[in-house]
C-alpha positions as CSV (number, residue, x, y, z in Angstrom):
1,M,-11.9,7.2,15.6
2,K,-13.2,3.7,15.2
3,N,-11.3,1.1,17.2
4,T,-11.4,-1.9,14.8
5,K,-9.5,-5.1,15.8
6,V,-7.3,-6.0,12.8
7,T,-5.2,-9.1,12.6
8,L,-2.3,-9.4,10.1
9,V,-2.2,-12.9,8.7
10,P,0.9,-13.9,6.6
11,L,-0.1,-14.3,2.9
12,K,-0.5,-17.8,1.9
13,A,0.5,-19.1,-1.8
14,D,-3.1,-20.2,-2.4
15,D,-4.3,-16.6,-1.7
16,R,-1.7,-14.9,-3.8
17,E,-3.9,-14.4,-6.9
18,Q,-6.8,-13.0,-5.0
19,F,-4.6,-10.8,-3.1
20,I,-3.2,-9.3,-6.3
21,L,-6.8,-8.8,-7.8
22,D,-8.0,-7.2,-4.4
23,N,-5.0,-5.0,-4.5
24,Q,-5.7,-3.8,-7.9
25,W,-9.4,-3.2,-7.4
26,A,-8.6,-1.1,-4.3
27,F,-6.3,1.2,-6.2
28,K,-8.4,1.3,-9.3
29,Y,-11.4,2.2,-7.2
30,G,-9.6,5.3,-5.9
31,A,-8.7,6.4,-9.6
32,I,-12.3,5.8,-10.8
33,M,-13.7,7.9,-7.9
34,E,-11.3,10.7,-8.7
35,F,-11.1,10.7,-12.5
36,G,-14.0,8.6,-13.8
37,E,-14.4,5.3,-15.5
38,R,-11.5,5.7,-18.1
39,D,-8.5,7.8,-17.5
40,D,-4.9,8.1,-18.7
41,H,-3.8,7.3,-15.1
42,L,-4.8,3.7,-15.7
43,D,-2.3,1.6,-17.4
44,R,-2.9,-0.3,-20.7
45,D,-4.5,-3.1,-18.7
46,G,-6.8,-0.6,-16.8
47,E,-4.9,-0.9,-13.6
48,I,-3.3,1.8,-11.4
49,I,-0.9,-0.8,-9.9
50,S,0.5,-3.6,-12.2
51,R,0.4,-7.1,-11.5
52,K,4.3,-7.1,-12.1
53,T,4.8,-4.5,-9.4
54,I,2.7,-6.3,-6.8
55,K,4.5,-9.6,-7.6
56,H,7.9,-7.8,-7.4
57,C,6.9,-6.4,-3.9
58,I,5.6,-9.7,-2.7
59,D,8.6,-11.7,-4.0
60,A,11.5,-9.4,-2.8
61,P,13.9,-11.2,-0.6
62,D,13.3,-8.6,2.4
63,S,9.6,-8.4,2.0
64,E,6.7,-9.5,4.2
65,A,3.1,-9.8,2.9
66,Y,0.0,-10.0,5.0
67,R,-3.7,-10.2,4.7
68,I,-5.6,-7.7,6.7
69,V,-8.3,-9.8,8.5
70,V,-11.3,-8.4,10.5
71,D,-13.6,-10.9,12.1
72,G,-12.3,-13.7,10.1
73,K,-12.9,-11.8,6.8
74,K,-10.0,-10.8,4.4
75,V,-10.5,-7.1,4.0
76,G,-7.1,-5.9,2.6
77,G,-3.4,-6.5,2.6
78,V,0.0,-5.0,3.4
79,I,3.4,-5.6,2.0
80,L,6.5,-4.4,4.0
81,K,10.1,-4.2,3.0
82,I,12.2,-4.8,6.1
83,N,15.7,-3.8,6.4
84,K,17.1,-5.7,9.4
85,E,20.5,-3.8,9.4
86,T,19.3,-0.3,9.4
87,N,15.7,-0.5,10.6
88,Y,14.7,1.9,8.0
89,N,11.6,0.0,6.7
90,E,9.2,0.6,3.9
91,L,5.4,0.3,3.6
92,E,5.4,-0.9,0.0
93,I,1.6,-1.5,-0.2
94,L,-1.4,-1.1,2.1
95,F,-4.9,-1.6,0.7
96,V,-8.3,-2.0,2.2
97,S,-11.2,-3.2,0.1
98,P,-13.3,-0.2,-0.9
99,E,-16.4,-1.8,0.6
100,E,-14.8,-1.6,3.9
101,H,-13.6,2.0,3.9
102,T,-14.3,4.3,6.8
103,K,-14.4,1.6,9.3
104,G,-10.9,2.2,10.9
105,I,-9.5,-0.9,9.3
106,G,-6.5,0.9,7.6
107,Y,-5.4,2.5,10.9
108,G,-5.9,-0.7,12.8
109,A,-3.7,-2.4,10.2
110,W,-1.1,0.3,10.5
111,Q,-1.1,-0.1,14.3
112,A,-0.6,-3.8,13.8
113,V,2.4,-3.2,11.5
114,E,4.0,-0.9,13.9
115,A,3.5,-3.5,16.7
116,L,5.0,-6.2,14.5
117,H,8.1,-4.1,13.9
118,P,8.8,-1.9,17.0
119,E,12.4,-1.7,16.2
120,T,11.8,0.4,13.1
121,V,13.5,3.8,13.2
122,V,11.8,5.2,10.1
123,W,8.9,4.1,8.0
124,E,8.7,5.3,4.3
125,T,6.0,5.0,1.9
126,C,4.7,6.3,-1.5
127,T,1.1,6.9,-2.5
128,P,-0.4,8.3,-5.7
129,Y,-0.7,12.1,-5.7
130,F,-4.4,12.0,-6.6
131,E,-5.3,9.6,-3.6
132,K,-6.4,12.3,-1.2
133,R,-7.8,9.9,1.2
134,N,-4.4,8.1,1.3
135,I,-2.4,11.3,1.8
136,H,-4.9,12.4,4.6
137,F,-4.5,8.9,6.1
138,Y,-0.7,8.6,6.2
139,V,0.0,12.2,7.2
140,N,-3.0,13.0,9.6
141,K,-3.6,9.5,11.0
142,C,-0.3,7.6,10.9
143,G,2.1,10.5,11.5
144,F,4.0,10.2,8.2
145,Q,5.6,13.4,6.8
146,V,5.7,14.4,3.2
147,D,9.3,14.8,2.2
148,Q,9.0,14.6,-1.7
149,F,6.2,15.2,-4.2
150,W,6.8,13.1,-7.4
151,C,5.7,14.9,-10.6
152,E,7.0,15.7,-14.0
153,Y,9.2,18.5,-12.6
154,F,10.8,16.6,-9.7
155,Q,14.3,15.4,-10.1
156,P,14.7,12.5,-7.5
157,D,17.8,12.2,-5.5
158,H,17.4,8.4,-5.0
159,E,15.9,5.5,-6.9
160,M,12.7,5.9,-8.7
161,P,9.7,3.7,-7.7
162,Y,9.8,0.4,-9.4
163,E,7.1,1.2,-11.9
164,E,8.6,4.3,-13.1
165,K,12.1,2.8,-13.3
166,H,10.9,-0.1,-15.4
167,G,8.6,1.8,-17.5
168,L,5.4,0.2,-16.3
């Protein structure tokens, strides 16, 4: 495994728009690689993850947003939802620019996240079912466990993801 030195830098207001665009491109890239140029998995604007969802994650009162930086270059981003009472925290979004894949950046970012919040009891996340690379990364590299698989047959026992709940 590569040992890439990653730094998490708090997201600045003047970088917010580029952060959103970079995030959308990273998720769209995965869908295009899996399904081709145009597919039903893309929303009406041609995005896998909507601008509204990303803004909601950034703006939530208990969220922390960071740029992933390697050698002074912005190569991705992370949004965390931190519950200081329970220490059950969520990895809302983690993305690495497709041009930077396979360099150990995602894992380096995850290590930085864990170092930033060592008080965390449980980390939760959600990733698209078709993103085999993501599932491999979270389960085999970061130690996450799959506890639910969301599909048309699934009846959730807790709140739906933001996009599902709001029809996005």
